[in-house]
SELO-107491 format. One record per residue (C-alpha): residue in three letters; chain; x, y, z. Coordinates in steps of 0.05 Angstrom, whole numbers. Each point is the difference from the previous one (the first is absolute). Layout:
{atom Ala, A, {X, Y, Z}}
...
END
This chain:
{atom Met, A, {0, 0, 0}}
{atom Ile, A, {18, 73, -8}}
{atom Tyr, A, {3, 11, 75}}
{atom Cys, A, {2, 77, -2}}
{atom Ala, A, {-63, 1, -42}}
{atom Leu, A, {-44, -37, 51}}
{atom Pro, A, {-26, 64, 34}}
{atom Tyr, A, {-25, 26, -66}}
{atom Ala, A, {-38, -65, -12}}
{atom Ile, A, {-34, 9, 68}}
{atom Glu, A, {-16, 72, -18}}
{atom Gly, A, {-32, -25, -65}}
{atom Leu, A, {47, 39, -44}}
{atom Ile, A, {23, -64, -35}}
{atom Glu, A, {-28, -70, -5}}
{atom Asn, A, {31, -56, 42}}
{atom Glu, A, {23, -35, -63}}
{atom Lys, A, {44, 60, -18}}
{atom Thr, A, {43, -15, 61}}
{atom Phe, A, {16, -71, -24}}
{atom Lys, A, {65, -16, -35}}
{atom Ser, A, {-6, -44, -61}}
{atom Asp, A, {33, -68, -6}}
{atom Ser, A, {25, 24, -68}}
{atom Leu, A, {52, 42, 35}}
{atom Val, A, {40, -64, 8}}
{atom Thr, A, {-30, -49, -50}}
{atom Asp, A, {11, 47, -58}}
{atom Ala, A, {74, -3, 17}}
{atom Gly, A, {0, -75, -8}}
{atom Val, A, {-2, -16, 75}}
{atom Asp, A, {-37, -61, 26}}
{atom Leu, A, {-50, 24, 53}}
{atom Ile, A, {-15, -51, 54}}
{atom Arg, A, {-57, 16, 48}}
{atom Asp, A, {20, -35, 64}}
{atom Lys, A, {36, 14, 66}}
{atom Val, A, {71, -19, 16}}
{atom Ala, A, {0, -43, 63}}
{atom Lys, A, {76, -5, 5}}
{atom Ile, A, {64, 24, -31}}
{atom Lys, A, {50, -57, 6}}
{atom Ser, A, {76, -1, 0}}
{atom Asp, A, {2, -49, -58}}
{atom Lys, A, {-25, 58, -44}}
{atom Thr, A, {-72, -23, -3}}
{atom Leu, A, {-65, 33, 19}}
{atom Glu, A, {-55, -42, 31}}
{atom Leu, A, {-69, 25, -19}}
{atom Glu, A, {-60, -8, 45}}
{atom Asn, A, {-29, -51, -49}}
{atom Gly, A, {63, -41, 12}}
{atom Glu, A, {31, 12, -68}}
{atom Pro, A, {75, 15, 1}}
{atom Ile, A, {32, 52, -46}}
{atom Ser, A, {75, 3, -9}}
{atom Phe, A, {38, 65, -11}}
{atom Lys, A, {68, 25, -18}}
{atom Lys, A, {-12, 70, 26}}
{atom Leu, A, {-57, 22, 45}}
{atom Ile, A, {-29, 70, 5}}
{atom Ile, A, {-43, 13, 61}}
{atom Ala, A, {-51, 56, -10}}
{atom Thr, A, {-53, -20, 51}}
{atom Gly, A, {-17, 71, 21}}
{atom Thr, A, {-33, 17, 66}}
{atom Ile, A, {-64, -6, 39}}
{atom Pro, A, {-33, 53, 43}}
{atom Phe, A, {24, 4, 72}}
{atom Ile, A, {-56, -2, 51}}
{atom Pro, A, {27, 14, 71}}
{atom Pro, A, {-12, -59, 48}}
{atom Ile, A, {-40, 41, 49}}
{atom Pro, A, {-58, -24, 43}}
{atom Gly, A, {-62, -5, -43}}
{atom Ser, A, {35, -5, -67}}
{atom Glu, A, {-36, -66, -12}}
{atom Leu, A, {-69, 33, 2}}
{atom Gly, A, {-43, 8, -61}}
{atom Gly, A, {8, 65, -37}}
{atom Val, A, {76, 2, 0}}
{atom Ser, A, {40, 0, -65}}
{atom Gly, A, {64, 21, -34}}
{atom Phe, A, {-1, 33, -69}}
{atom Lys, A, {40, -29, -57}}
{atom Thr, A, {-36, -57, -35}}
{atom Glu, A, {-61, -13, -42}}
{atom Asp, A, {-33, -33, 60}}
{atom Asp, A, {11, 63, 41}}
{atom Leu, A, {-31, 42, -56}}
{atom Leu, A, {-61, -45, -6}}
{atom Trp, A, {-8, -4, 76}}
{atom Ile, A, {-2, 76, 7}}
{atom Gln, A, {-48, 7, -59}}
{atom Glu, A, {-45, -52, 31}}
{atom Lys, A, {-1, 39, 66}}
{atom Ile, A, {-18, 64, -37}}
{atom Ser, A, {-57, -34, -37}}
{atom Asn, A, {-26, -29, 66}}
{atom Glu, A, {-4, 70, 28}}
{atom Val, A, {57, -5, 50}}
{atom Asn, A, {7, 75, 12}}
{atom Asp, A, {61, 9, 45}}
{atom Ala, A, {73, -13, -15}}
{atom Val, A, {67, 9, 35}}
{atom Val, A, {62, -1, -44}}
{atom Val, A, {65, -9, 37}}
{atom Gly, A, {61, 30, -34}}
{atom Ala, A, {4, 69, -31}}
{atom Gly, A, {48, -18, -57}}
{atom Ala, A, {-20, 6, -73}}
{atom Ile, A, {-44, -63, -2}}
{atom Gly, A, {-34, 16, 66}}
{atom Ile, A, {-15, 71, -23}}
{atom Glu, A, {-26, -22, -68}}
{atom Leu, A, {-43, -55, 31}}
{atom Ser, A, {-29, 49, 52}}
{atom Gln, A, {-20, 49, -54}}
{atom Ala, A, {-33, -56, -41}}
{atom Leu, A, {-40, -25, 60}}
{atom Ala, A, {-22, 71, 17}}
{atom Phe, A, {-21, 11, -72}}
{atom Lys, A, {-44, -62, 6}}
{atom Gly, A, {-35, 31, 59}}
{atom Met, A, {35, -33, 59}}
{atom Asn, A, {19, 34, 64}}
{atom Val, A, {76, -5, -1}}
{atom His, A, {54, 7, 53}}
{atom Leu, A, {73, -3, -23}}
{atom Val, A, {47, -18, 57}}
{atom Asp, A, {76, 6, 2}}
{atom Met, A, {55, -1, 52}}
{atom Ala, A, {33, 60, -33}}
{atom Asp, A, {-22, 72, 10}}
{atom Ser, A, {-14, 14, -73}}
{atom Leu, A, {-22, -31, -65}}
{atom Leu, A, {48, -37, -46}}
{atom Pro, A, {55, -2, 53}}
{atom Asn, A, {47, -42, -44}}
{atom Met, A, {-8, 45, -61}}
{atom Ile, A, {-3, 72, 25}}
{atom Asp, A, {15, 39, 64}}
{atom Lys, A, {-54, 28, 45}}
{atom Glu, A, {2, 72, -24}}
{atom Met, A, {-12, -23, -72}}
{atom Ala, A, {-61, -40, 21}}
{atom Leu, A, {-41, 52, 38}}
{atom Glu, A, {-44, 18, -59}}
{atom Leu, A, {-12, -73, -14}}
{atom Gln, A, {-31, -12, 68}}
{atom Tyr, A, {-51, 54, -13}}
{atom Glu, A, {-14, -29, -69}}
{atom Met, A, {-11, -69, 29}}
{atom Ser, A, {-50, 29, 49}}
{atom Asn, A, {-36, 35, -57}}
{atom Lys, A, {-4, -68, -34}}
{atom Gly, A, {-34, -30, 61}}
{atom Val, A, {60, -35, 31}}
{atom Asn, A, {15, 10, 74}}
{atom Phe, A, {75, -3, 12}}
{atom Val, A, {22, -28, 68}}
{atom Pro, A, {75, 14, 8}}
{atom Asn, A, {48, -22, 55}}
{atom Ser, A, {-41, -63, 13}}
{atom Arg, A, {16, -74, -4}}
{atom Val, A, {-56, -52, -1}}
{atom Ile, A, {12, -47, 59}}
{atom Glu, A, {-65, -39, 5}}
{atom Leu, A, {-63, -17, -38}}
{atom Lys, A, {-62, -16, 40}}
{atom Gly, A, {-65, -34, -19}}
{atom Asp, A, {-40, -64, 3}}
{atom Lys, A, {-1, -28, -70}}
{atom Phe, A, {21, 63, -38}}
{atom Val, A, {43, 58, 18}}
{atom Glu, A, {-40, 51, 39}}
{atom Glu, A, {54, 43, 33}}
{atom Val, A, {70, 21, -22}}
{atom Val, A, {44, 17, 60}}
{atom Met, A, {63, 43, -7}}
{atom Asp, A, {59, 13, 46}}
{atom Ser, A, {-18, 73, 0}}
{atom Gly, A, {-63, -18, 40}}
{atom Lys, A, {-46, 14, -58}}
{atom Val, A, {-52, -52, -17}}
{atom Ile, A, {-38, -2, -66}}
{atom Lys, A, {-67, -35, 9}}
{atom Phe, A, {-41, -28, -57}}
{atom Pro, A, {-76, 10, 5}}
{atom Lys, A, {-38, -55, 36}}
{atom Ser, A, {-41, -46, -45}}
{atom Lys, A, {-69, -21, 25}}
{atom Asp, A, {1, -64, -42}}
{atom Gly, A, {72, -20, 13}}
{atom Lys, A, {25, 21, -69}}
{atom Gln, A, {69, 27, -12}}
{atom Thr, A, {3, 77, 0}}
{atom Gly, A, {74, 15, -8}}
{atom Ile, A, {66, -25, -28}}
{atom Ile, A, {74, 13, 15}}
{atom Val, A, {51, -5, -56}}
{atom Phe, A, {75, -2, 16}}
{atom Ala, A, {45, 36, -51}}
{atom Val, A, {61, 1, 45}}
{atom Gly, A, {48, -37, -46}}
{atom Thr, A, {13, -69, -25}}
{atom Lys, A, {44, -60, 17}}
{atom Pro, A, {38, -42, -51}}
{atom Val, A, {-26, -67, -23}}
{atom Ile, A, {55, -50, 16}}
{atom Pro, A, {-10, -70, -29}}
{atom Thr, A, {24, -62, 36}}
{atom Ile, A, {73, -13, -16}}
{atom Glu, A, {28, -68, 15}}
{atom Gly, A, {74, -16, 9}}
{atom Met, A, {28, 69, -15}}
{atom Asp, A, {22, 54, 48}}
{atom Ile, A, {-25, 59, -40}}
{atom Glu, A, {7, 68, 34}}
{atom Ile, A, {-66, 34, 17}}
{atom Gly, A, {-7, 68, 33}}
{atom Lys, A, {-59, 35, 32}}
{atom Asp, A, {-20, 28, -68}}
{atom Gly, A, {11, -62, -43}}
{atom Phe, A, {55, -39, -35}}
{atom Ile, A, {67, 35, 7}}
{atom Ile, A, {28, 15, -68}}
{atom Asn, A, {57, 37, -33}}
{atom Gly, A, {-4, 50, -57}}
{atom Lys, A, {-5, -56, -50}}
{atom Met, A, {-61, -30, 36}}
{atom Glu, A, {42, -59, 23}}
{atom Thr, A, {-15, -34, 66}}
{atom Asn, A, {56, -34, 38}}
{atom Val, A, {-20, -66, -33}}
{atom Glu, A, {28, -10, -69}}
{atom Asp, A, {-51, 3, -57}}
{atom Ile, A, {-56, 25, 45}}
{atom Phe, A, {-22, 73, -9}}
{atom Ala, A, {-53, 44, 30}}
{atom Val, A, {-33, 63, -27}}
{atom Gly, A, {-55, 49, 19}}
{atom Asp, A, {-37, 5, 65}}
{atom Cys, A, {25, -67, 28}}
{atom Ala, A, {72, 25, -1}}
{atom Gln, A, {38, 42, 51}}
{atom Phe, A, {47, 52, -27}}
{atom His, A, {30, 68, 17}}
{atom Ser, A, {-8, 73, -13}}
{atom Gly, A, {36, 28, -60}}
{atom Ile, A, {17, 62, 41}}
{atom Asp, A, {36, -27, 61}}
{atom Gly, A, {7, -75, -13}}
{atom Lys, A, {-39, -19, 62}}
{atom Val, A, {-59, -49, -1}}
{atom Leu, A, {-64, 35, -20}}
{atom Ser, A, {-70, -25, -16}}
{atom Gly, A, {-17, 11, -73}}
{atom Lys, A, {-64, -38, -14}}
{atom Leu, A, {-21, 38, -62}}
{atom Ala, A, {-16, -25, -70}}
{atom Thr, A, {48, 53, -26}}
{atom Asn, A, {56, -34, 38}}
{atom Ala, A, {-21, -71, -19}}
{atom Val, A, {0, 14, -75}}
{atom Pro, A, {73, 23, -5}}
{atom Met, A, {22, -56, 47}}
{atom Ala, A, {-32, -51, -46}}
{atom Lys, A, {28, 33, -62}}
{atom Ile, A, {71, 0, 27}}
{atom Leu, A, {-5, -74, 18}}
{atom Gly, A, {-28, -16, -69}}
{atom Phe, A, {55, 38, -36}}
{atom Asn, A, {53, -35, 43}}
{atom Leu, A, {-28, -69, -14}}
{atom Leu, A, {6, 18, -74}}
{atom Gly, A, {74, 14, 9}}
{atom Gln, A, {4, 73, 20}}
{atom Asn, A, {32, 25, 65}}
{atom Arg, A, {-47, 51, 31}}
{atom Glu, A, {-8, 18, 73}}
{atom Tyr, A, {-57, 32, 39}}
{atom Arg, A, {22, 59, 42}}
{atom Gly, A, {-56, 1, 50}}
{atom Phe, A, {-67, 30, 18}}
{atom Tyr, A, {-16, 74, -8}}
{atom Asn, A, {-75, -11, 10}}
{atom Gly, A, {-28, 54, -45}}
{atom Ala, A, {-75, -3, 10}}
{atom Ala, A, {-64, 40, -10}}
{atom Thr, A, {-72, 2, 21}}
{atom Lys, A, {-61, 44, -2}}
{atom Val, A, {-41, 31, 56}}
{atom Gly, A, {-63, 34, -25}}
{atom Lys, A, {23, 58, -44}}
{atom Tyr, A, {74, -8, 18}}
{atom Tyr, A, {53, -41, -35}}
{atom Ile, A, {57, -21, 46}}
{atom Gly, A, {68, -30, -14}}
{atom Gly, A, {63, -16, 38}}
{atom Thr, A, {68, -31, -13}}
{atom Gly, A, {62, -18, 39}}
{atom Phe, A, {1, 14, 74}}
{atom Ser, A, {-48, 46, 37}}
{atom Glu, A, {32, 49, 49}}
{atom Lys, A, {-20, -45, 58}}
{atom Thr, A, {27, -63, -32}}
{atom Ala, A, {66, 34, -21}}
{atom Ile, A, {11, 22, 72}}
{atom Gln, A, {-16, -69, 27}}
{atom Arg, A, {51, -29, -48}}
{atom Gly, A, {55, 46, 25}}
{atom Phe, A, {0, 59, -48}}
{atom Glu, A, {4, 73, 19}}
{atom Val, A, {-48, 33, -48}}
{atom Val, A, {-20, 67, -27}}
{atom Cys, A, {-68, 8, -32}}
{atom Gly, A, {-23, 48, -53}}
{atom Tyr, A, {-70, 20, -21}}
{atom Ser, A, {-32, 30, -61}}
{atom Glu, A, {-70, 16, -26}}
{atom Val, A, {-23, 19, -69}}
{atom Thr, A, {-62, -10, -42}}
{atom Thr, A, {-11, -57, -50}}
{atom Lys, A, {-11, 51, -56}}
{atom Phe, A, {17, 72, -10}}
{atom Pro, A, {-34, 38, 57}}
{atom Ile, A, {-40, 39, -52}}
{atom Met, A, {-33, -64, -26}}
{atom Pro, A, {-71, -13, 27}}
{atom Thr, A, {10, -74, 17}}
{atom Lys, A, {66, 7, 39}}
{atom Lys, A, {8, -41, 64}}
{atom Lys, A, {50, 3, 56}}
{atom Lys, A, {62, -45, 0}}
{atom Lys, A, {50, -4, 58}}
{atom Met, A, {63, -39, 12}}
{atom Lys, A, {48, -20, 56}}
{atom Leu, A, {72, -20, -14}}
{atom Ile, A, {42, -39, 51}}
{atom Val, A, {76, 7, -6}}
{atom Asp, A, {59, -27, 38}}
{atom Lys, A, {32, 60, 34}}
{atom Asn, A, {70, -29, -3}}
{atom Thr, A, {4, -24, -72}}
{atom His, A, {-56, 42, -30}}
{atom Arg, A, {-26, -64, -32}}
{atom Val, A, {-75, -3, -13}}
{atom Leu, A, {-33, -51, 45}}
{atom Gly, A, {-74, 8, -13}}
{atom Ala, A, {-56, 43, -28}}
{atom Gln, A, {-75, 9, 10}}
{atom Ile, A, {-53, 34, -43}}
{atom Val, A, {-73, 18, 13}}
{atom Ser, A, {-37, 29, -59}}
{atom Gly, A, {-67, 12, -32}}
{atom Glu, A, {24, -38, -62}}
{atom Pro, A, {38, -66, -11}}
{atom Val, A, {71, -4, 28}}
{atom Val, A, {28, -67, -23}}
{atom Gly, A, {44, 30, -55}}
{atom Arg, A, {33, 49, 48}}
{atom Val, A, {8, -54, 53}}
{atom Asp, A, {35, -44, -52}}
{atom Leu, A, {48, 56, -16}}
{atom Leu, A, {17, 9, 73}}
{atom Thr, A, {9, -75, 10}}
{atom Tyr, A, {50, 0, -57}}
{atom Ser, A, {38, 57, 31}}
{atom Ile, A, {5, -40, 65}}
{atom Gln, A, {22, -62, -39}}
{atom Lys, A, {55, 41, -32}}
{atom Glu, A, {21, 28, 68}}
{atom Ser, A, {-13, 71, -23}}
{atom Thr, A, {18, 57, 45}}
{atom Val, A, {-47, 57, 15}}
{atom Glu, A, {47, 46, -39}}
{atom Glu, A, {-11, -43, -62}}
{atom Leu, A, {-76, 4, 9}}
{atom Thr, A, {4, 76, -1}}
{atom Glu, A, {28, -7, -70}}
{atom Leu, A, {-60, -40, -25}}
{atom Ser, A, {-19, 20, -71}}
{atom Tyr, A, {-75, 1, -5}}
{atom Ala, A, {-57, 15, -48}}
{atom Ser, A, {-58, 49, 9}}
{atom Gln, A, {-67, 10, -33}}
{atom Pro, A, {-63, 37, 25}}
{atom His, A, {-43, -63, 4}}
{atom Gln, A, {53, -44, 31}}
{atom Ser, A, {45, 38, 48}}
{atom Phe, A, {14, 61, 41}}
{atom Tyr, A, {32, 61, -33}}
{atom Pro, A, {69, -11, -31}}
{atom Ala, A, {30, 42, 56}}
{atom Ala, A, {-7, -57, 51}}
{atom Asn, A, {-4, -75, 6}}
{atom Leu, A, {-25, -42, 58}}
{atom Val, A, {64, -43, 5}}
{atom Val, A, {48, 57, -9}}
{atom Leu, A, {-35, 44, 51}}
{atom Ala, A, {2, -55, 53}}
{atom Ser, A, {74, -13, -15}}
{atom Glu, A, {16, 74, 6}}
{atom Asp, A, {-36, 1, 67}}
{atom Val, A, {44, -56, 25}}
{atom Leu, A, {64, 35, -22}}
{atom Lys, A, {-23, 65, 32}}
{atom Lys, A, {-8, -36, 67}}
{atom Ile, A, {67, -37, -7}}
{atom Asn, A, {38, 64, -17}}
{atom Asn, A, {-32, 39, 57}}
END
């Protein structure tokens, strides 16, 4: 499935079938597609399927992905509890909506949690969005960049509950109360006929799917199979790619979670090229990502200010704000940016954009600058285009302004 499209199927913007990936993606390339589960990976280079059939291999690529993580808290076994990643999760939520379940708690204010919350509110549900952090999208943007988004979520009918961790679910057959460590309790309406009135959906991350491996001491970390830049595990001829693999940041070389399709694709390509005789290596995760909150488009890449500090950097941040078109144009919208820079080396560590128009292109540019270890001085030299319908006046550019703001602070 196209995981990131599931909220829009719930909203009704697209049909469920549009989120499915076609078998032809692999069969058109001449690959034999076997629909079964692997029971064991054995040291004699065979796979044992659940139907008992063995399959031998010369090289094995593990791309098992992840499953949603549901915290093992009291009450998590009650009815009305779900993760959000699969077709079953999608159908389950749609069934609850059709059965007039009117209340929902979404746990996790990352991109998926935010997009799901908006979809549920659009379908008429009373929605609470809960997160341990004090702001929305805590892994993508810093708090000061998210303030407008909280108001926008409220306007869309989503009640944001920050600084709160769900510690217990209470109820008889179904969840009736959601208890948080902050002392707040969200109660679903009582049903006179014993029917379910509310659901809780956890969007707090995923855990890697690790198949049973027999007779091999393959290294596995908290985030999945430990690999090198060529996708090799410590066992010869066994590789891992995508969400089931643990790797590091391309910025500081330390382990970093990077469970994004935009990371999995280049990982798989590099392995494919190498198996065909090339010698490529993956440098690491930069985690460029984007989402949408109501009328706002949001993107972030690299480290946030908070993350950079946690990982040992001394940072200087710069800010800029322009309009998406010439200010004289009637359909202009506001666009603002934050740039995070290493104070000692002046290397760009991260960037964040909130805008009234799409930001992915600009986020990609900034990701590339981080990949190339650009300094803030180099970003001030960015050569850019300008046009009344597509940018601010030629006199200023969002990226250059933020870079100049950083340099001003460093030099002062």
